[in-house]
C-alpha positions in Angstrom: 16.2 18.9 -97.2 14.7 17.3 -100.4 12.8 20.4 -101.2 15.9 22.8 -100.5 14.4 24.3 -97.6 12.9 23.2 -94.5 9.9 25.1 -92.9 10.4 26.7 -89.4 7.3 25.1 -87.8 6.7 22.1 -85.2 7.0 19.3 -87.8 10.1 20.6 -89.4 11.7 19.3 -85.8 11.1 15.7 -86.2 12.0 14.1 -89.8 8.6 12.7 -91.0 7.8 9.1 -90.9 9.0 6.7 -93.1 6.6 4.3 -95.0 7.9 0.9 -96.0 7.9 1.9 -99.3 10.0 4.8 -99.0 12.4 3.3 -97.0 13.1 0.1 -99.2 14.4 -2.7 -97.1 13.8 -6.1 -98.0 12.7 -8.8 -96.7 11.4 -7.3 -93.4 8.3 -5.9 -91.6 7.6 -2.6 -91.8 8.3 -1.7 -88.3 11.9 -3.5 -88.9 12.3 -1.7 -91.6 12.0 2.1 -90.1 14.4 0.5 -87.2 17.0 -0.7 -89.0 17.5 2.0 -91.8 17.2 4.5 -88.3 20.1 2.7 -87.1 22.4 2.6 -90.1 21.3 6.4 -91.0 22.6 7.1 -87.6 25.6 5.3 -87.5 26.4 6.2 -91.1 25.8 10.1 -90.1 27.9 9.6 -87.1 30.8 8.2 -89.5 30.1 11.7 -91.8 30.9 13.5 -88.7 33.7 12.2 -88.1 35.3 12.2 -91.4 36.6 16.0 -90.9 37.3 15.7 -87.1 39.1 11.9 -87.9 40.3 11.3 -91.1 41.9 15.0 -91.5 45.5 13.8 -92.4 47.2 13.2 -95.6 46.9 9.8 -97.5 49.8 8.9 -99.4 52.6 9.6 -97.2 54.1 6.0 -96.3 57.1 7.3 -95.0 55.6 7.8 -91.4 53.3 5.6 -90.0 50.9 6.9 -87.4 48.4 4.9 -85.3 46.6 5.7 -81.8 48.0 3.6 -79.1 45.3 3.3 -76.4 41.9 4.4 -76.0 42.0 8.2 -75.2 44.3 8.4 -78.3 41.6 6.7 -80.3 39.1 9.3 -78.6 41.7 12.1 -78.8 43.8 12.4 -81.7 42.8 11.6 -85.6 42.9 8.2 -87.6 45.0 6.7 -90.1 44.1 7.7 -93.7 44.1 3.4 -94.1 41.0 3.4 -91.8 38.9 5.2 -93.8 38.0 2.6 -96.5 37.8 -0.2 -94.3 35.1 1.5 -92.4 33.2 2.8 -96.1 33.6 -0.8 -97.2 31.5 -1.6 -94.3 28.8 0.4 -94.7 28.6 -0.2 -98.3 28.6 -3.6 -98.0 25.8 -3.1 -95.2 23.7 -0.9 -97.4 23.9 -3.6 -100.3 22.3 -6.0 -98.4 20.0 -3.5 -96.2 18.6 -1.4 -98.8 17.4 -2.0 -102.9 19.1 -0.4 -105.6 17.6 2.9 -106.9 14.8 2.5 -109.1 16.0 5.9 -111.1 19.2 7.0 -112.8 19.4 10.4 -110.9 22.4 12.2 -110.4 23.4 11.0 -107.3 23.4 7.6 -109.1 25.6 9.2 -112.1 27.7 10.8 -109.6 28.5 7.2 -107.7 29.2 5.8 -111.4 32.2 8.4 -112.0 33.7 8.1 -108.4 33.5 4.3 -109.0 35.3 5.0 -112.4 38.0 7.1 -110.9 38.7 4.6 -108.2 39.6 2.0 -111.1 41.3 4.7 -112.7 43.4 5.1 -109.8 44.7 1.6 -110.7 46.9 2.5 -113.5 48.9 4.4 -111.2 49.9 1.1 -110.3 51.6 0.0 -113.2 54.3 1.9 -113.7 54.8 3.0 -110.0 58.7 2.7 -108.9 57.3 2.0 -105.0 54.7 -0.1 -104.2 53.4 1.8 -101.0 52.4 4.9 -103.0 49.6 3.0 -105.7 48.3 0.6 -102.6 47.7 3.8 -100.2 46.0 5.7 -103.2 43.9 2.7 -104.5 42.7 2.2 -101.6 41.8 5.5 -100.7 40.0 6.0 -104.1 37.8 3.0 -103.3 37.2 4.2 -100.0 35.8 7.3 -101.3 33.6 5.6 -104.1 32.2 3.3 -101.6 31.3 5.9 -99.1 29.6 7.7 -102.5 27.6 4.4 -103.1 26.7 3.5 -99.5 25.3 7.0 -99.3 23.7 7.1 -102.7 21.8 3.2 -102.1 20.8 4.4 -98.4 19.7 7.8 -99.1 17.5 6.8 -102.0 15.4 4.5 -99.9 15.7 6.4 -96.8 15.2 9.9 -97.5 16.1 10.7 -93.8 19.3 10.0 -94.5 20.0 13.3 -96.1 18.6 15.2 -93.4 20.4 13.5 -90.8 24.2 13.5 -93.2 22.9 17.9 -93.4 23.1 17.9 -89.7 25.9 15.7 -89.4 27.9 18.3 -91.3 26.8 21.1 -89.2 28.1 19.5 -86.3 31.3 19.0 -87.5 31.8 22.3 -88.5 31.1 24.1 -85.2 33.7 21.0 -83.8 36.3 22.5 -86.1 35.7 26.5 -85.6 35.5 25.5 -82.0 38.8 23.4 -82.3 40.5 26.3 -84.6 39.8 28.8 -81.8 40.7 26.9 -78.9 44.2 26.0 -80.3 44.8 29.1 -81.2 44.2 30.8 -77.4 45.5 27.5 -76.0 46.4 24.1 -78.0 50.0 26.4 -79.3 51.0 27.3 -76.2 50.2 23.7 -74.1 51.7 22.2 -77.4 55.4 24.4 -76.6 55.5 23.7 -73.1 55.1 19.5 -73.5 57.8 19.9 -75.8 60.0 22.3 -73.7 59.4 20.0 -70.9 60.5 16.8 -72.5 63.8 18.5 -73.7 64.6 19.7 -70.1 63.8 15.8 -69.2 65.5 14.5 -71.8 68.2 16.6 -73.3 67.3 15.9 -76.6 66.0 18.5 -78.7 63.7 18.5 -81.7 64.8 19.0 -85.1 64.6 23.0 -86.1 62.0 21.9 -88.4 59.9 20.2 -86.0 60.3 23.0 -84.0 59.4 25.7 -86.3 56.1 23.7 -87.1 55.1 24.3 -83.4 56.1 27.8 -83.3 54.2 29.2 -85.9 50.4 30.1 -84.9 48.6 29.0 -88.1 45.9 27.1 -87.2 45.0 23.4 -88.5 42.5 22.2 -86.2 41.9 18.7 -86.6 43.8 18.4 -89.6 47.5 17.9 -90.9 47.7 20.9 -92.6 46.1 25.0 -92.2 45.4 25.1 -96.0 43.5 21.7 -95.7 41.5 23.1 -92.5 40.7 26.5 -94.6 39.7 24.5 -97.4 37.3 22.5 -95.5 35.6 25.6 -93.7 35.3 27.0 -97.4 33.6 24.1 -98.3 30.7 23.6 -95.4 30.4 27.1 -94.0 27.7 28.5 -96.3 25.8 25.3 -96.4 25.5 25.3 -92.9 24.8 28.9 -92.6 21.6 28.2 -95.0 21.0 25.4 -92.7 20.7 27.4 -89.7 18.2 30.0 -91.6 15.8 27.3 -93.0 16.2 24.4 -90.3 14.9 24.4 -86.9 16.6 21.3 -85.9 19.9 22.7 -87.1 19.4 26.0 -85.3 18.6 24.6 -82.3 21.9 22.3 -82.7 23.7 25.4 -83.6 22.9 27.2 -79.9 23.3 24.5 -77.8 26.8 23.7 -79.5 27.6 27.4 -79.1 26.8 27.4 -75.8 28.5 24.2 -74.4 31.3 25.7 -76.2 31.4 28.9 -74.0 30.8 27.0 -71.2 33.9 25.2 -72.0 36.1 28.0 -72.0 35.1 29.8 -69.6 35.4 26.9 -66.9 38.8 26.8 -66.5 39.1 30.4 -65.7 35.9 30.4 -63.8 36.0 31.2 -60.1 34.7 28.3 -57.9 31.7 30.6 -56.6 30.4 31.2 -60.1 30.6 26.8 -61.2 26.9 26.2 -59.7 25.5 29.4 -61.4 27.2 28.8 -64.7 26.6 25.2 -64.2 22.3 25.8 -63.7 22.2 28.4 -66.4 24.1 25.9 -68.9 21.5 23.3 -68.0 18.6 24.9 -68.2 19.5 27.2 -71.3 19.8 23.5 -73.1 16.1 22.5 -71.8 14.6 25.5 -72.8 16.1 25.2 -76.3 15.2 21.5 -76.4 11.9 21.4 -75.0 10.4 25.5 -75.1 12.3 27.0 -78.1 10.2 30.6 -79.1 9.2 29.9 -82.4 8.4 33.5 -82.9 12.0 34.6 -82.5 13.1 32.0 -84.5 14.3 34.4 -87.4 16.4 36.8 -85.3 18.3 34.0 -83.4 18.5 32.6 -86.6 20.1 35.6 -87.9 22.4 35.9 -84.7 23.6 32.3 -85.3 24.1 32.9 -88.2 26.6 36.1 -88.3 28.4 34.0 -85.3 29.1 31.4 -87.5 30.3 34.0 -90.2 32.5 35.7 -87.9 34.0 32.3 -86.8 34.6 31.5 -90.0 36.4 34.8 -91.0 38.4 34.5 -87.6 39.7 30.9 -88.9 40.3 31.6 -92.1 42.1 34.6 -91.3 44.4 32.3 -88.8 44.9 29.7 -91.2 46.9 31.9 -93.1 45.3 30.4 -96.3 45.8 32.7 -98.9 44.8 30.0 -101.5 41.8 29.3 -99.4 40.7 33.3 -99.7 41.2 33.3 -103.4 39.2 30.5 -104.0 36.2 31.7 -102.0 36.2 34.9 -103.6 36.5 33.6 -107.1 33.3 30.8 -106.1 31.7 33.8 -104.9 32.4 35.8 -108.6 30.7 33.1 -110.0 27.7 31.8 -108.0 26.5 35.3 -106.8 25.8 36.2 -110.5 24.4 32.6 -111.9 21.9 33.0 -108.9 21.3 36.9 -109.3 19.9 36.5 -113.1 18.8 32.6 -113.0 15.1 34.0 -113.3 16.2 36.8 -115.8 17.8 34.0 -117.8 20.1 36.8 -118.9 23.4 35.4 -119.7 25.3 38.6 -121.1 24.7 40.2 -117.8 25.6 37.4 -115.8 28.9 36.9 -117.8 29.4 40.6 -117.3 28.8 40.5 -113.4 31.0 37.1 -113.3 34.1 39.1 -114.9 33.6 42.3 -112.8 33.7 40.4 -109.4 36.4 38.3 -110.4 38.5 41.2 -111.3 37.4 42.9 -107.8 38.5 39.8 -106.2 42.0 40.1 -107.4 43.3 43.5 -106.0 41.8 42.6 -102.7 43.7 39.2 -102.5 46.4 41.2 -103.4 46.1 43.7 -100.9 45.4 41.3 -98.1 48.6 39.4 -99.3 51.0 43.0 -99.0 54.3 42.3 -97.5 53.9 38.0 -97.2 56.4 36.0 -99.4 54.9 34.8 -102.7 57.9 32.1 -103.1 55.5 29.2 -102.0 53.2 30.4 -105.3 56.1 30.4 -107.6 56.9 27.2 -106.3 53.5 26.0 -106.9 54.0 27.2 -110.6 57.1 25.3 -111.0 55.0 21.7 -109.8 52.0 22.5 -112.3 54.8 23.4 -115.2 56.5 19.6 -114.6 53.6 17.7 -113.6 52.1 18.9 -117.1 55.5 18.1 -118.6 55.4 14.5 -117.2 51.8 14.2 -118.4 53.1 15.1 -122.0 55.7 12.5 -121.9 53.4 9.5 -120.6 50.0 10.3 -121.7 48.6 6.9 -121.5 49.0 6.0 -118.1 51.4 8.6 -116.4 54.2 7.6 -114.3 52.7 6.0 -111.8 51.4 6.9 -108.3 54.6 8.3 -105.9 56.9 9.1 -109.2 55.7 13.0 -109.1 58.4 12.9 -106.1 60.9 11.2 -108.3 60.4 13.1 -111.3 59.9 16.5 -110.1 64.2 16.9 -108.8 65.0 15.7 -112.4 62.7 18.4 -114.2 62.1 21.5 -111.7 63.0 25.0 -112.6 63.0 26.6 -109.4 66.1 26.1 -107.1 66.4 24.5 -104.0 65.8 20.9 -102.3 61.9 20.6 -102.1 60.5 17.8 -103.6 56.8 17.5 -102.7 54.7 13.8 -103.1 52.1 15.6 -105.4 52.2 18.7 -107.5 49.4 20.0 -105.5 46.4 20.3 -108.2 44.2 17.1 -108.0 43.7 17.1 -111.7 47.6 17.4 -112.7 48.2 14.6 -109.7 45.5 12.5 -111.3 46.9 13.3 -115.2 50.5 13.0 -114.6 50.5 9.6 -112.5 47.3 7.8 -114.2 47.6 9.3 -117.6 44.5 10.7 -119.8 41.6 8.7 -118.5 42.5 10.5 -114.9 42.6 13.9 -116.3 39.4 13.3 -118.0 37.6 11.5 -114.8 38.3 13.9 -112.4 37.2 16.9 -114.8 33.8 15.4 -115.4 33.7 14.4 -111.2 34.3 17.6 -109.9 33.7 20.3 -112.6 31.4 19.2 -115.7 28.9 17.0 -113.6 28.3 19.3 -110.6 27.9 22.6 -112.7 25.8 20.9 -115.0 23.3 19.7 -112.6 23.6 23.4 -110.9 22.7 25.4 -113.7 19.7 23.5 -114.2 18.6 23.3 -111.0 18.7 27.6 -111.5 15.2 26.8 -113.5 13.8 25.6 -110.1 11.6 27.2 -107.5 13.3 29.8 -105.4 13.8 28.0 -102.0 15.4 24.8 -103.8 17.6 27.3 -106.1 19.0 29.1 -102.9 19.4 26.2 -101.1 21.3 24.4 -103.7 23.4 27.5 -104.4 24.3 27.7 -100.9 25.5 24.3 -101.3 27.2 24.8 -105.0 28.9 27.9 -103.6 31.3 25.6 -100.8 31.8 23.0 -103.4 33.2 25.3 -106.3 35.1 27.2 -103.8 36.8 23.5 -102.5 36.8 22.4 -106.0 39.1 25.7 -107.3 41.1 25.4 -104.0 42.0 21.4 -104.9 43.6 23.0 -107.9 45.9 24.5 -106.2 46.7 22.0 -103.0 46.2 18.6 -101.8 42.4 18.3 -100.7 41.7 15.4 -102.9 44.2 13.1 -100.5 42.2 14.5 -97.4 40.1 11.6 -97.0 37.6 13.0 -94.6 37.4 16.7 -97.0 37.1 14.8 -100.1 33.9 12.3 -98.8 32.2 15.3 -97.3 32.3 17.3 -101.0 30.9 14.0 -102.5 28.3 13.2 -99.7 27.2 17.0 -99.6 26.4 17.2 -103.8 24.3 14.0 -103.1 21.8 16.0 -100.5 20.0 18.3 -103.2 18.3 16.7 -105.3 19.5 17.8 -108.7 17.6 17.1 -111.5 19.2 16.9 -115.2 16.8 17.0 -117.8 19.4 15.5 -120.2 19.5 12.5 -118.4 15.3 12.0 -118.5 15.6 11.9 -122.4 18.0 8.9 -122.0 16.3 4.9 -121.4 19.4 4.4 -118.9 17.6 2.6 -116.5 16.5 0.0 -119.4 20.8 -0.1 -119.9 21.4 -0.8 -116.7 18.7 -3.7 -116.1 20.5 -5.7 -118.6 21.9 -8.5 -117.0 25.3 -8.2 -118.5 25.8 -4.5 -117.0 24.2 -5.9 -114.2 27.2 -8.2 -113.9 29.9 -5.4 -114.6 28.6 -3.2 -111.5 28.7 -6.4 -109.6 32.1 -6.8 -109.9 33.1 -3.5 -110.0 31.5 -3.6 -106.6 33.2 -6.7 -105.4 36.7 -5.1 -106.8 36.3 -1.9 -104.8 35.7 -3.8 -102.0 38.8 -6.0 -102.4 41.0 -2.8 -102.3 39.3 -0.5 -99.7 38.5 -3.7 -97.5 40.9 -6.3 -98.2 44.1 -4.1 -99.2 43.3 -1.8 -96.4 43.4 -4.4 -93.8 46.7 -6.0 -95.8 48.3 -2.6 -95.3 47.1 -2.0 -91.8 48.5 -5.2 -90.9 52.1 -3.7 -91.9 51.5 -0.1 -90.7 51.5 -1.6 -87.2 54.5 -3.8 -87.8 56.6 -1.1 -89.0 55.1 1.7 -86.5 56.9 -0.6 -83.8 59.8 -0.5 -85.5 59.7 3.2 -86.0 58.9 3.8 -82.4 62.0 2.1 -81.1 64.0 3.7 -84.0 62.8 7.1 -84.3 62.3 8.1 -80.6 62.1 12.0 -80.7 62.9 12.8 -77.3 65.9 9.9 -77.3 69.1 10.9 -76.1 72.0 9.8 -77.5 72.3 7.5 -74.1 69.1 6.2 -74.7 69.9 5.5 -78.1 72.8 3.5 -77.2 70.2 1.6 -74.4 68.4 0.0 -77.6 69.2 -3.6 -78.2 70.2 -4.4 -81.4 68.6 -7.5 -81.6 65.5 -5.9 -81.0 65.8 -3.6 -83.8 66.7 -6.5 -85.9 63.1 -8.5 -85.0 61.3 -5.4 -85.4 62.9 -4.9 -88.7 61.9 -8.5 -89.7 58.7 -8.4 -88.7 57.7 -5.1 -90.3 59.5 -6.6 -94.1 57.3 -9.9 -93.3 54.1 -8.2 -93.6 55.5 -5.2 -95.9 58.2 -6.9 -98.3 57.3 -4.7 -100.5 58.1 -1.3 -98.9 61.7 0.4 -98.8 60.5 2.5 -95.8 61.1 0.0 -92.9 64.5 -0.8 -94.0 65.5 3.2 -94.4 64.4 3.7 -90.4 66.2 0.9 -89.4 69.2 2.0 -91.7 68.9 5.5 -90.1 69.2 3.8 -86.7 72.4 1.7 -87.2 74.1 4.8 -88.9 73.3 6.7 -85.9 74.6 3.7 -83.4 77.6 4.1 -86.1 77.1 0.7 -87.4 78.1 1.3 -90.8 77.8 -2.7 -92.1 74.4 -3.1 -91.2 73.1 0.7 -92.2 74.7 0.0 -95.4 72.8 -3.6 -95.6 69.9 -1.3 -94.9 70.0 1.3 -97.3 70.9 -1.1 -99.8 67.9 -3.0 -99.6 66.0 0.5 -99.0 67.6 1.3 -102.5 66.8 -1.7 -104.4 63.0 -1.7 -103.4 62.9 2.4 -104.2 65.3 2.6 -107.0 64.5 6.6 -108.0 65.1 7.8 -104.3 68.0 9.8 -104.1 68.6 10.1 -100.5 69.0 6.4 -100.1 71.6 6.3 -102.4 73.4 9.0 -100.6 72.9 7.7 -97.3 74.4 4.7 -98.7 77.4 6.3 -100.1 77.9 7.9 -96.8 78.1 4.3 -94.8 80.4 3.1 -97.5 82.9 6.4 -97.3 82.8 5.3 -93.2 84.0 2.0 -94.5 86.4 3.1 -97.1 84.6 2.1 -99.9 84.8 5.0 -101.8 84.8 3.7 -105.5 81.0 2.5 -104.4 80.0 5.5 -102.7 81.1 7.6 -106.0 79.0 5.1 -107.9 75.7 5.6 -105.7 76.6 9.8 -105.0 76.4 9.6 -109.1 73.2 8.1 -109.0 72.1 10.6 -106.1 73.0 13.4 -107.9 71.5 12.3 -110.9 68.4 11.8 -109.6 68.5 15.1 -107.6 70.6 17.5 -109.5 69.5 20.7 -107.0 70.8 19.0 -103.5 73.8 18.9 -102.0 74.8 15.4 -103.3 77.1 16.8 -106.4 78.8 19.1 -103.8 80.3 15.7 -101.7 80.9 14.1 -104.9 83.2 16.5 -106.1 84.5 17.4 -102.7 85.8 13.2 -103.0 87.0 13.0 -106.1 89.0 15.8 -105.8 90.4 14.4 -102.5 91.3 11.1 -104.7 92.7 13.2 -106.8 95.1 14.9 -104.7 95.4 11.2 -103.0 96.9 9.9 -106.7 99.1 13.2 -107.4 100.5 13.2 -104.3 104.1 11.5 -104.3 104.9 8.1 -102.9 
């Protein structure tokens, strides 16, 4: 993997044995070095494999807690995002004690430093945040990303096998995602609808129309929360995976075995009983032959067939995800990478630029034609997001408006009519800029564009095998980065961590770094102290703060489950003891005293039961902890109207209407004022 190409030979099947010098473990014997390094590499590769499968949900949405209940849930369902920084910090701490620090200043080390800087800059988003949940989640998230990259850099610099294992882990996770998308389209949606309809018939309670609409649509999302996030991850990894299948025999074998296994899995449910034994025998024989007796002379044909199948599955999943932004981003990245690769050896910059422009203008009409007839309203709304985020940044250039406050500022500033209020502007650069200021803007541009592109341009002068490898990887990364300018990829732990780990797999060489005596600077005691303190701070956030938050989310989940039972009928709701809700609320508030969301959940429950005083008290506390959320003042006013407190209700409705002018709050406010005027004008 270091050279960019693994030759198809018997040696390629097993990674070369590592010397103690290459492994770089301190204080153990050579055999123990190799064993510890191998165990760590395998465990970390397993983590890399699981990242897109288990950490595909959105970070920074504290309103709805989710945690698996039992062993089956932990196996089947995705994990809460707050677990990612905890796992990453454990790997980072282990790497710190097991491996020596890198002995040279490389692209990977610089990438790790930039990730740490981005995590530190995310702290700026806490200073002006009106709700503390958002900065806590974001700081934990970016600290976890930085530690994940640091752990991979430290271990892979000492143990080169780590890169090979990581590449194959990414291939396997991508194969699982492709199969998951196929399964979801043909069987998963129907199974989910059947379950929901069964629960509705059983309980007599119907799901909200918005939830049912999500279930009835057929845009696949596999293990991710959103179909756009799924599509973004596919365009990130597919070019890299196809190249691996062509160049690495072990990767080819893994792909063949997985494809055979997936076919058997999909065939078995509808298989006649008499064919069961024959299919089982054929499957076992195929796996054994692939592992032990693979015909090397047919490797090229097998790799070509596997690559064609992967490309077909990729296009199938991408089309069914319905992500127009992913199609556009992948086309734009192709228009940038292909000319650079074609003209690299000729060093003809003018021709490369011309070809880039031609390809870009070819992609645009193709994109428009493939989306003919589709509603472009969402694209217009996105432009409004970007406009508002830019305006927020212009008004708060130093430290931004604070994490989570784009959600509060957008309703006041938006030009697009409607009640939509997103948590982020769906653009990671503007998200950082508007909520963390100018430092966030510069850090994200440097990390995701300036550094990778400059390293790739330098690699185009290398040997062909490495150039092709780097181009395949960079095609996916640039496509993903461009898509991140149109969606929330930066909030998906599994996706952004995979993208940054992929950047560390090639040995990018930057000539500019060789001219600087960076190692001499980094070896100074003061610099070492700063790096050590930074690492401790990131571990504190990723491990300590995340565990603190996780305890609170468990308590919040216990409250949420009894208050927000989706299939609960009105009779079931009335059976829930008020004392139980109050005790769960007390437990949640004791764990998360800064959070308005337990109060809001309990307030909604009491409002549903007609307990207006209790609901008013809960929403008053929620509004105090989240003073810029219009919906809390609106619901507080509804409870006060029920109790005849019209003066207080008018005050809270005025606040809600000022915070969210486009919502229905103003209509209710006008109605109450009109009723009061009629009442005052009526004769005694």
